[in-house]
C-alpha positions in Angstrom: 46.8 18.3 -19.6 46.8 15.0 -18.6 42.9 15.0 -17.9 42.2 16.4 -21.2 44.3 14.1 -23.1 44.3 11.0 -21.3 47.6 11.0 -21.1 50.0 11.3 -18.1 52.4 14.7 -18.4 55.2 15.0 -15.9 57.3 18.0 -15.0 60.7 17.9 -13.6 62.8 21.0 -12.4 66.1 20.3 -13.9 69.2 22.5 -13.2 70.2 24.9 -15.6 73.6 23.1 -16.5 71.3 19.9 -17.2 68.8 21.6 -19.1 71.4 23.0 -21.6 73.1 19.7 -21.5 69.7 18.2 -22.7 69.8 20.9 -25.5 73.0 20.1 -26.8 73.3 16.8 -26.3 69.6 15.3 -27.8 68.3 18.6 -29.3 71.7 19.0 -31.2 71.4 23.1 -30.7 74.2 25.5 -30.6 75.6 26.2 -27.2 75.0 29.9 -28.1 71.0 29.1 -28.6 70.9 26.4 -25.5 72.5 29.5 -23.4 70.2 31.9 -24.5 67.1 29.7 -24.0 68.0 28.8 -20.8 68.9 32.4 -19.8 65.2 33.5 -21.0 63.3 30.8 -19.6 65.1 31.7 -16.2 64.0 35.5 -16.9 60.4 34.6 -17.2 60.2 32.5 -14.1 62.3 35.2 -12.0 58.8 37.2 -13.2 59.7 39.0 -16.9 56.1 39.5 -17.6 54.9 40.2 -14.6 55.1 43.8 -14.7 51.7 44.9 -15.4 49.1 44.2 -12.6 46.2 41.9 -13.0 43.2 44.0 -13.5 39.5 43.2 -15.0 40.6 44.7 -18.6 43.6 42.7 -18.7 42.6 39.6 -17.8 39.9 36.8 -19.3 37.7 35.0 -17.7 38.8 31.9 -19.7 40.3 29.1 -17.3 43.7 27.0 -18.4 41.5 24.4 -19.0 39.1 26.0 -21.4 42.1 27.6 -23.4 44.2 24.0 -23.2 41.2 22.4 -24.9 40.7 25.3 -27.3 43.6 25.8 -28.5 45.7 23.2 -28.1 44.8 20.0 -27.0 41.9 19.0 -29.5 44.1 19.8 -32.4 47.2 17.5 -31.5 44.9 14.4 -30.6 
């Protein structure tokens, strides 16, 4: 993403507690929303969507870089 946007993009993993605190204090979400979002992201990270094996029929040849360029980066610049 940094290469395509020309902007530095950083990822920093934080604890669930810190993420909830950020959602509550900086984004003014409800506590129920903050907890639910955190639980959903945890489930995704734990393989929620990894139920089906990848096959030629279910896998695209599009790279993440191609997808970003076509669907995200140039639309926000």
